[in-house]
C-alpha positions in Angstrom: 0.0 0.0 0.0 2.9 2.3 0.7 4.0 1.8 -2.9 0.7 3.1 -4.2 1.0 6.1 -1.9 4.5 6.8 -3.2 3.4 6.5 -6.8 0.5 8.9 -6.2 2.8 11.4 -4.5 5.4 11.2 -7.2 2.8 11.7 -10.0 1.4 14.7 -8.1 4.8 16.2 -7.8 5.5 15.7 -11.5 2.1 17.3 -12.4 2.7 20.3 -10.2 6.4 20.9 -11.1 6.5 20.1 -14.9 7.3 23.1 -17.1 5.3 22.0 -20.1 1.8 20.9 -20.8 2.8 17.3 -21.7 4.6 17.0 -18.4 1.7 18.4 -16.5 -0.8 16.0 -18.0 1.2 12.8 -18.4 0.7 11.8 -14.7 -3.1 12.0 -15.1 -3.8 8.4 -16.0 -1.8 7.2 -13.0 -3.5 9.6 -10.6 -7.0 8.8 -12.1 -6.6 5.0 -11.9 -5.3 5.2 -8.3 -8.2 7.5 -7.4 -10.9 5.3 -9.0 -9.4 1.8 -8.8 -7.3 1.8 -5.6 -9.0 -1.4 -4.3 -8.1 -3.2 -7.6 -4.4 -2.1 -7.2 -4.5 -3.4 -3.6 -6.0 -6.7 -4.6 -3.3 -7.3 -7.2 -0.6 -6.5 -4.6 -2.0 -8.3 -1.6 -4.0 -11.1 -3.0 -2.2 -11.6 -6.4 -5.7 -11.6 -7.9 -7.6 -9.4 -10.3 -11.1 -8.5 -9.1 -12.1 -7.7 -12.7 -11.1 -11.1 -13.8 -8.7 -10.0 -16.5 
């Protein structure tokens, strides 16, 4: 779970400190999937299973 928090923090830092539009928007997919699918990330890490069955 700490890895997910670190990933979210790093993506947020990149988004806030990037000097160009591409750098500012490139972390969005990571931030969005962690925000909306955090439980799925955790299931993959903890249980080694995919709740979505893929």
